[in-house]
C-alpha positions in Angstrom: -6.6 -15.6 18.6 -9.6 -13.2 17.7 -12.8 -15.2 18.9 -15.1 -11.4 18.5 -14.3 -11.0 14.4 -14.0 -14.6 14.1 -15.8 -18.2 14.7 -14.9 -21.4 14.7 -18.5 -23.1 13.4 -17.8 -26.8 13.8 -14.6 -27.3 16.1 -14.2 -31.1 15.8 -14.1 -32.0 19.4 -11.3 -33.2 21.5 -10.2 -36.4 20.8 -11.0 -36.4 17.3 -9.0 -38.8 15.2 -7.9 -38.0 11.4 -6.4 -41.5 9.5 -3.7 -41.2 7.6 -4.7 -39.8 4.2 -7.9 -38.6 5.6 -8.9 -34.9 6.4 -11.3 -33.4 8.7 -12.8 -30.3 7.5 -13.0 -27.1 9.4 -15.2 -24.1 8.8 -14.7 -20.6 10.3 -16.7 -17.4 9.8 -15.6 -13.8 9.3 -18.2 -11.8 11.6 -16.4 -8.3 12.2 -19.8 -5.8 12.6 -17.4 -2.6 11.9 -14.3 -1.2 10.2 -10.8 -2.4 12.7 -10.6 1.6 13.0 -6.4 1.2 13.7 -5.9 1.2 9.8 -2.4 3.1 9.1 -3.1 3.4 5.1 -6.3 3.6 3.5 -7.2 0.0 2.4 -10.1 1.0 0.7 -10.4 1.5 -3.1 -11.2 5.4 -2.5 -9.3 8.4 -2.3 -11.3 11.2 0.1 -15.0 10.0 0.8 -17.3 7.7 -0.3 -20.9 8.2 -1.5 -22.1 7.7 1.8 -20.0 10.6 2.5 -17.6 8.3 5.0 -13.7 8.1 5.6 -12.4 5.4 4.0 -11.2 4.4 7.5 -14.7 3.7 8.8 -15.9 1.9 5.3 -13.6 -0.6 5.0 -10.3 -2.4 6.6 -8.4 -5.7 6.9 -9.0 -8.1 10.2 -5.8 -10.3 10.8 -6.4 -13.6 13.1 -4.9 -17.0 13.6 -6.3 -20.3 13.9 -3.9 -22.9 16.2 -4.1 -26.6 15.6 -2.9 -28.7 18.3 -2.6 -32.2 17.9 0.1 -35.2 18.8 1.7 -35.1 15.4 5.2 -35.2 17.1 7.0 -32.8 14.6 4.2 -29.9 14.4 2.2 -30.1 17.8 0.6 -26.8 17.4 0.4 -25.3 13.5 -0.7 -21.6 13.3 -2.7 -20.4 10.0 -2.9 -16.7 9.0 -5.8 -15.8 8.4 -6.9 -12.3 6.6 -10.7 -10.8 6.6 -11.8 -7.6 5.0 -15.2 -6.1 6.6 -16.7 -3.3 4.4 -19.8 -1.3 4.5 -21.3 -1.9 1.9 -21.0 -3.5 -1.3 -19.4 -1.1 -4.2 -19.6 2.8 -3.5 -15.4 2.9 -3.5 -15.8 0.8 -0.3 -14.2 -2.2 -1.5 -10.3 -3.5 -0.6 -7.9 -1.7 -3.2 -5.5 -4.1 -4.7 -2.8 -3.7 -2.6 -4.9 -4.8 0.2 -6.0 -7.7 -1.6 -2.7 -9.1 -2.7 -0.6 -8.0 0.5 -2.9 -8.2 2.9 -5.7 -10.5 2.3 -3.3 -13.4 0.6 -0.1 -12.6 2.0 2.2 -11.9 -1.2 5.1 -10.0 -0.8 4.7 -8.3 -4.2 5.6 -4.8 -4.6 2.5 -3.4 -6.2 3.4 0.3 -5.3 5.9 2.1 -3.6 3.6 3.9 -1.3 0.0 2.8 -0.2 -2.2 3.7 -2.9 -6.3 3.6 -3.0 -5.8 3.6 -7.0 -2.9 3.3 -9.9 -4.3 5.8 -12.8 -2.5 6.4 -15.9 -1.4 9.6 -17.0 -4.1 10.5 -19.8 -2.7 8.5 -22.9 0.4 7.8 -21.0 0.7 4.4 -19.5 2.2 5.0 -15.5 3.8 1.8 -14.2 3.4 1.3 -10.5 5.9 -1.1 -8.1 7.4 -4.2 -9.5 4.9 -3.9 -12.5 6.4 -5.2 -15.6 4.6 -4.0 -18.8 3.8 -7.2 -21.0 0.7 -8.0 -23.2 1.7 -11.0 -24.5 3.0 -13.8 -23.0 4.1 -17.8 -23.0 3.9 -20.5 -20.9 7.2 -20.9 -18.9 7.4 -24.9 -19.2 5.6 -25.5 -22.8 5.0 -29.1 -22.1 2.6 -28.0 -19.2 -0.4 -26.3 -18.8 -1.0 -22.7 -18.0 -3.2 -22.5 -15.1 -5.8 -19.1 -14.2 -7.1 -19.1 -10.6 -9.1 -15.5 -9.7 -8.4 -14.4 -6.5 -10.9 -11.6 -6.3 -14.0 -9.8 -7.9 -14.7 -5.8 -7.0 -17.0 -4.9 -10.1 -20.6 -3.7 -10.2 -23.0 -6.6 -9.7 -26.4 -5.8 -11.2 -26.6 -5.3 -14.6 -27.7 -1.8 -15.6 -29.8 -2.8 -18.1 -31.7 -5.4 -16.1 -31.6 -4.6 -12.4 -32.9 -7.8 -12.0 -29.8 -9.9 -13.5 -26.2 -9.7 -12.0 -23.4 -9.0 -13.9 -20.5 -11.9 -14.4 -17.0 -11.8 -15.4 -15.4 -13.6 -18.4 -11.6 -14.8 -18.7 -10.5 -15.6 -21.7 -7.0 -15.7 -23.6 -6.5 -15.1 -27.5 -3.8 -15.6 -29.9 -2.3 -12.6 -31.1 -2.9 -13.2 -34.9 -6.5 -13.0 -34.1 -7.3 -11.5 -31.0 -11.1 -10.9 -31.7 -11.1 -14.7 -31.1 -11.1 -15.4 -27.8 -10.9 -19.3 -25.7 -13.0 -19.4 -22.7 -11.5 -20.5 -19.5 -14.3 -19.1 -17.5 -16.9 -16.8 -16.0 -17.8 -16.5 -12.3 -20.8 -17.0 -11.1 -23.4 -14.2 -10.7 -23.9 -12.7 -7.2 -20.5 -13.1 -6.9 -19.0 -9.5 -8.2 -18.1 -8.3 -4.8 -16.1 -11.6 -3.3 -12.6 -13.3 -2.7 -12.4 -16.2 -4.6 -15.5 -16.2 -6.5 -17.1 -19.3 -7.5 -17.3 -20.6 -11.0 -20.2 -20.5 -13.1 -20.1 -23.9 -15.1 -19.8 -26.0 -10.9 -19.5 -25.7 -7.2 -15.8 -25.0 -7.2 -13.9 -21.5 -7.6 -13.6 -19.6 -11.0 -10.3 -21.0 -12.8 -9.3 -23.0 -15.6 -6.5 -24.4 -17.5 -5.1 -24.2 -21.5 -1.9 -25.6 -22.7 -0.4 -22.6 -25.7 2.5 -24.7 -26.2 5.2 -22.8 -27.6 2.7 -20.7 -29.1 2.7 -16.9 -27.6 -0.9 -15.6 -26.7 -2.6 -12.3 -24.6 -5.2 -12.0 -22.2 -8.7 -10.9 -22.6 -10.1 -10.1 -19.5 -14.5 -9.2 -20.0 -13.7 -7.4 -22.6 -10.3 -5.6 -21.7 -6.9 -6.8 -23.4 -3.6 -7.1 -22.1 -2.2 -5.3 -25.2 -2.8 -1.9 -24.7 -3.2 -1.1 -27.8 -6.2 -3.5 -28.7 -8.5 -1.5 -26.1 -9.6 1.2 -29.2 -12.6 2.4 -27.1 -10.6 3.7 -24.1 -8.0 5.3 -26.4 -10.1 6.4 -29.5 -12.9 7.6 -27.7 -11.7 8.9 -24.2 -8.3 9.6 -24.9 -6.7 7.5 -22.7 -3.3 4.9 -22.7 -5.6 1.6 -23.2 -3.8 0.1 -20.1 -6.4 -1.9 -18.8 -4.5 -4.8 -17.2 -1.4 -4.7 -14.6 1.1 -7.7 -14.3 2.9 -8.0 -10.8 5.6 -11.0 -10.1 4.4 -13.2 -7.7 6.7 -13.4 -4.4 5.9 -15.4 -1.4 5.3 -13.4 2.2 9.2 -13.5 2.5 9.6 -11.2 -0.4 10.9 -14.3 -2.7 9.9 -14.6 -5.9 7.6 -17.4 -7.3 9.0 -18.5 -10.2 6.6 -18.3 -13.0 3.9 -17.2 -11.6 1.8 -13.2 -11.5 -0.6 -11.5 -10.6 -2.8 -10.1 -12.9 -5.1 -6.9 -11.8 -7.6 -5.3 -14.1 -9.8 -2.4 -14.4 -12.6 -1.4 -16.5 -11.4 1.2 -19.2 -14.0 0.8 -22.0 -16.7 3.1 -20.6 -16.4 6.9 -19.3 -16.0 6.0 -15.7 -12.6 5.4 -14.8 -11.7 5.1 -11.0 -8.4 3.0 -11.7 -8.2 0.9 -8.9 -7.1 -2.2 -11.1 -9.0 -4.7 -9.1 -12.4 -5.1 -10.8 -11.0 -8.7 -11.3 -7.4 -9.9 -10.0 -6.4 -13.7 -11.0 -2.8 -15.8 -10.0 -1.6 -17.3 -13.2 0.6 -19.9 -13.0 3.6 -21.4 -15.4 3.4 -18.1 -17.7 6.5 -15.5 -18.6 6.1 -12.2 -20.6 7.1 -12.8 -23.9 9.8 -10.8 -23.7 11.6 -12.8 -21.0 13.1 -15.9 -20.5 11.6 -18.5 -18.2 12.6 -17.5 -14.5 14.8 -20.2 -12.5 13.3 -22.8 -10.0 14.3 -25.0 -7.2 17.5 -22.4 -6.3 19.4 -23.0 -3.5 22.7 -22.6 -1.9 25.4 -24.2 0.4 28.5 -23.5 1.6 31.9 -25.0 3.2 35.3 -24.1 3.3 35.0 -20.5 2.5 33.2 -21.1 -0.8 29.8 -20.9 -1.6 27.7 -23.5 -4.4 24.8 -22.4 -5.9 22.5 -24.9 -7.8 19.6 -24.7 -9.7 16.6 -26.5 -12.1 17.4 -26.4 -15.9 15.1 -24.2 -18.1 13.2 -25.5 -20.7 13.6 -23.2 -23.3 14.7 -23.6 -26.7 16.4 -20.6 -27.1 18.1 -20.3 -23.6 21.6 -18.7 -23.9 22.5 -19.9 -20.2 22.2 -17.8 -16.7 23.5 -15.0 -14.8 25.0 -15.0 -11.2 24.3 -11.9 -9.1 25.8 -11.3 -5.2 24.9 -8.4 -2.7 26.4 -8.1 1.2 22.9 -7.3 2.2 19.6 -8.2 1.5 18.2 -4.6 -0.2 21.8 -3.2 -1.2 23.2 -3.5 -4.8 23.9 -6.8 -6.6 27.0 -7.3 -9.0 27.0 -9.7 -11.6 29.6 -12.5 -10.9 29.7 -14.0 -14.5 31.2 -12.4 -17.6 29.2 -14.6 -19.5 26.2 -16.6 -19.2 26.9 -20.0 -17.2 25.9 -22.8 -19.7 25.1 -25.4 -16.7 22.8 -25.3 -13.2 25.5 -25.0 -10.8 27.9 -21.8 -10.1 30.5 -21.9 -7.2 31.5 -18.5 -5.7 35.0 -18.9 -4.8 35.5 -15.5 -2.9 32.4 -14.2 -0.8 33.0 -11.0 0.2 31.3 -11.2 4.0 30.0 -13.6 6.6 26.2 -13.8 4.7 25.8 -13.6 1.6 22.5 -12.7 -0.8 22.5 -14.0 -4.4 20.3 -13.9 -7.2 20.4 -16.0 -10.6 18.2 -15.6 -14.1 17.9 -17.2 -16.6 18.8 -15.5 -20.0 17.0 -16.3 -23.6 16.9 -14.4 -27.4 14.1 -12.8 -25.9 15.6 -11.4 -22.9 16.6 -11.9 -19.2 13.9 -13.4 -16.7 13.0 -12.1 -13.0 15.4 -13.4 -10.6 15.3 -16.1 -8.0 17.1 -15.3 -4.4 18.8 -16.9 -1.5 20.5 -16.5 0.7 23.9 -18.3 2.9 25.9 -17.6 5.8 29.3 -18.5 4.6 31.3 -20.8 6.3 34.5 -19.3 6.8 36.5 -22.4 8.4 39.5 -24.1 6.3 37.9 -28.0 6.6 33.9 -26.6 6.4 33.8 -27.4 10.1 31.0 -25.2 11.5 33.1 -21.9 12.2 32.9 -22.1 16.1 32.4 -25.8 16.3 30.6 -28.6 15.3 27.0 -29.0 15.4 23.7 -27.1 14.0 23.6 -22.9 14.2 20.8 -21.2 13.8 20.8 -17.5 12.3 17.8 -15.3 11.3 17.9 -13.1 8.7 16.3 -9.3 8.5 12.9 -9.1 9.7 10.7 -7.6 6.6 7.2 -6.9 5.7 5.1 -4.1 4.7 6.6 -1.8 8.0 6.2 1.8 7.4 8.9 4.3 8.6 6.6 6.0 11.4 4.0 4.5 13.0 1.5 5.6 16.3 1.2 4.1 19.2 -1.7 1.9 19.7 -1.8 1.2 15.7 -1.1 -2.4 14.3 1.6 -3.5 12.4 0.8 -6.5 9.7 2.4 -9.4 9.7 6.3 -9.8 9.6 8.5 -12.6 7.9 11.8 -13.7 8.7 13.9 -16.8 7.3 15.5 -19.1 9.6 18.7 -20.6 8.7 20.9 -23.7 9.9 24.5 -22.0 9.3 25.9 -25.6 11.3 27.2 -28.5 9.8 24.9 -30.7 11.5 21.2 -31.2 11.3 19.1 -29.1 13.7 15.6 -30.9 15.1 13.5 -29.8 17.6 11.7 -27.2 19.1 12.7 -23.3 18.8 10.6 -20.4 20.1 11.2 -16.9 17.5 10.4 -13.8 19.6 9.8 -10.4 18.5 11.3 -7.1 20.2 11.2 -3.3 19.9 14.2 -2.3 20.6 16.4 1.2 20.1 19.4 -1.4 19.4 18.9 -3.5 16.2 21.2 -6.1 18.1 20.4 -6.0 21.5 17.4 -6.9 23.0 18.1 -6.3 26.8 15.4 -4.2 28.3 13.5 -4.1 25.2 9.8 -4.5 25.3 8.2 -8.1 23.6 5.3 -7.8 20.9 5.5 -11.5 19.3 6.2 -14.8 20.5 5.8 -18.2 19.0 7.0 -21.6 18.8 8.1 -23.8 15.9 9.3 -27.4 15.6 12.6 -27.7 12.8 14.1 -30.0 11.2 16.4 -28.5 9.4 19.7 -29.8 7.3 23.2 -28.4 7.4 22.6 -25.2 5.1 19.0 -25.1 4.9 16.4 -22.8 6.0 12.5 -22.2 6.6 10.3 -19.0 6.1 8.6 -17.9 9.4 5.6 -15.5 9.3 5.0 -13.6 12.7 1.5 -12.3 13.5 0.9 -8.8 13.6 0.8 -6.6 16.8 -0.2 -3.1 18.4 2.7 -1.0 18.6 3.0 -0.1 22.5 1.6 4.0 23.4 4.4 3.8 25.8 7.0 4.3 23.5 8.6 7.7 21.7 11.4 8.0 19.5 13.4 5.6 17.0 12.9 1.5 17.4 13.8 -1.6 15.8 11.8 -4.7 15.3 14.0 -7.4 16.8 13.7 -10.8 16.4 15.6 -13.7 18.3 15.4 -17.5 17.6 16.1 -19.3 20.9 16.7 -23.2 21.0 13.6 -24.7 23.7 14.0 -28.8 23.1 16.5 -31.2 21.1 18.9 -28.4 20.1 22.0 -27.5 20.9 23.5 -24.6 18.6 27.5 -24.1 18.2 27.3 -20.8 18.6 24.4 -18.9 19.9 26.0 -15.2 19.4 24.2 -14.9 16.0 20.7 -15.7 16.7 19.6 -11.7 15.9 17.6 -10.5 13.1 16.2 -6.7 12.6 14.2 -4.6 10.6 14.6 -0.8 9.4 14.4 1.6 11.9 10.9 2.6 12.6 10.0 6.2 14.7 7.3 5.3 17.1 5.1 8.8 17.6 2.9 8.6 21.3 -0.7 8.3 20.2 -2.8 11.7 20.6 -5.9 13.0 19.3 -6.7 16.8 18.4 -10.7 17.4 17.5 -10.6 21.2 15.9 -13.9 22.5 14.8 -14.1 24.0 11.8 -17.9 25.5 11.9 -17.6 29.1 10.7 -21.4 29.1 8.8 -23.2 31.5 7.7 -27.1 31.1 9.4 -30.6 32.1 8.6 -31.2 36.3 9.7 -34.5 34.7 12.1 -34.7 31.3 14.2 -37.8 31.4 15.2 -38.1 30.0 19.2 -40.2 26.8 19.6 -38.7 25.7 16.0 -36.6 23.2 15.1 -33.5 24.2 13.1 -30.2 22.5 11.4 -26.9 23.3 11.7 -23.7 21.3 10.0 -20.6 21.5 12.1 -17.5 19.9 10.5 -14.7 18.8 12.5 -11.0 17.7 11.3 -8.8 15.3 13.4 -5.7 16.9 13.8 -4.1 14.1 15.8 -2.1 11.1 14.6 -5.0 8.5 15.5 -8.5 7.4 15.3 -10.9 9.9 17.2 -12.9 7.4 18.5 -16.0 7.2 21.0 -19.1 9.5 21.9 -18.7 13.4 21.3 -20.7 16.1 22.8 -21.8 19.1 20.8 -22.5 22.2 22.7 -24.7 25.0 20.7 -25.2 28.3 22.0 -26.1 31.7 21.2 -24.2 34.8 21.9 -24.5 38.6 21.3 -20.4 39.0 20.4 -18.4 37.6 17.9 -16.0 35.9 20.4 -18.7 33.7 21.5 -18.7 34.4 25.1 -21.2 35.1 27.7 -23.6 32.4 25.9 -27.0 31.3 26.1 -27.1 27.3 25.6 -28.8 26.1 22.8 -28.4 22.6 22.6 -26.1 19.6 23.6 -26.3 16.7 21.7 -24.0 14.0 21.6 -22.9 12.1 18.5 -20.7 8.9 18.0 -18.1 9.5 15.8 -14.8 7.6 14.4 -12.6 10.0 12.5 -8.8 9.2 11.2 -5.9 11.6 11.9 -6.5 14.0 9.3 -9.9 13.1 8.4 -12.7 15.8 8.3 -16.5 14.6 9.4 -19.7 16.5 9.1 -22.1 16.4 11.7 -25.9 17.5 11.7 -27.0 18.8 14.5 -30.9 19.2 14.8 -32.1 21.3 17.6 -35.3 23.2 19.1 -34.8 27.1 19.3 -35.6 27.8 23.1 -37.1 31.0 23.9 -34.5 34.2 24.0 -34.9 37.5 24.6 -35.0 39.7 21.8 -31.4 40.5 20.2 -29.3 39.7 17.5 -26.7 36.6 18.2 -24.3 34.9 17.1 -24.1 30.9 16.8 -21.5 29.3 19.1 -20.5 25.5 18.8 -17.8 23.7 20.8 -16.8 19.7 20.4 -15.6 17.6 23.5 -14.1 14.0 23.2 -12.8 12.3 26.1 -8.8 12.5 25.5 -8.6 15.5 22.9 -5.0 16.8 23.9 -5.8 20.6 22.9 -9.2 22.4 24.0 -8.4 25.9 22.4 -9.4 24.8 19.3 -12.8 23.3 19.7 -14.8 26.1 19.2 -16.1 27.9 16.1 -18.2 30.8 16.1 -20.8 31.8 13.3 -19.9 34.5 10.4 -23.5 35.7 10.3 -25.7 36.5 13.0 -29.6 35.8 13.8 -32.6 37.6 15.1 -35.0 37.2 17.9 
């Protein structure tokens, strides 16, 4: 979808045949040459400006793209693969992707790393600070003791060169330990050298990815990530030498792109805390860990399903393997993000539950396991309630496609011409017959959450579906650019339509909407902050240099070639000046950011006298020219 920043290296020729059970490798190369320039938030691990004296918006950002595979597959003739690539000005230098960028934008997980976008996640001195849906657990157990624990390194962003030997590269060791002997660690793997600034680093011991597994059985264990322990109290250097908390590893439950829990799968982010330097970005290493649960929680429920008939909802799930299991809790809500109420007075001992009196037309459910250690993370599902007396499909027999609310990392306020991230919906067959055929899903920006008449279409995709009654499928929709012409409150409204092979029993329930989004027209406003002091004498015929700071008071990036005009004026108002130089400079200044521009010029011949230096900056599209001029506080004499 973006041939400028992505290249298909070895596209199969038209007519390529793939035999059953075989595959064809396709290589895609990410070739972006600069930051995207449309980031709505800071996607780097830097707070203000990098050592290169550049704003984060210019040093790193994510590009979204798609790869479409066309074939003669009758079920899925066009299959779309979501792509994400991170461009970085240079390695390290606080220009790396932050933890949210890695987890949400690059790998597409729906996990809430922080309630607000942050480049870093510091603790409060010696007190631990939790972010997002982080779970505080230093010790872990296998969710299914009969199966191994699998660990995959998603990213490594740490110092590359060995400080004590600049000819060698640092690697990163992933180990686990028993709490009875934490000094004895069990090595899983180490990523290869020259991989300290990479996504999915390679294994030092093989040509594959950095990953490994171990079988702890019913035993409790912790992680030691290159010297940083999952138990805070064991990070004694951080605590005793630097007076900090020792909290060096953060754990988050993994969620799919639609925000649904991936049972017993966790994201682990580490920050080196055993030295004086501490930027608290918690992405020096990032791992995905499968088949684990906190030692203080029961294993999470898997394979949660819901069905509805005759005004009732039946929930079913797979039994949890836990020797101390006490049962399950079932929760219900009338809205996706609303408050849940527990439906059972005591733990449910079986693996099914019937809600005989659902309160609404659509219900949202959560189910957790409870054991002697505590309650697990909650698996979730939703169902449109069949209210007909005999389960006959409501308005009539047949399939009935409904679409969930639109979700994703959506800001409540955006600027025209900025890009959204991918959005997610769930398409459910709420009817009583299978829905098999082709559908289209469109997204609109509409002033109404339920009506798309006259709305602006921003996304159009087609999908082949084969949904039995009561079944659902998640759909990830690509990001889009908010039109610059819109101004006010809008909703992203998703609408599903039948194209081929499906005749619905009800077409009045085919839309779902996001929460309200305020769209503001994009504008730039360059504000000249120059008020510098000057040498008492500037010599005609000699070269001199000024630094002119400029802040973008607008709400979108100011990008282009700016013109700086430098004049000499005999008055402090800067009027009736003599031009000293006109200099053009490329700029890319994000909203609210300040750039400092060094301007070198040759001082021309001037009449004898005392002068103020006046600087003016101009850029095409600047909404406010009244603040483009700055006058020096000092004067120079000729």
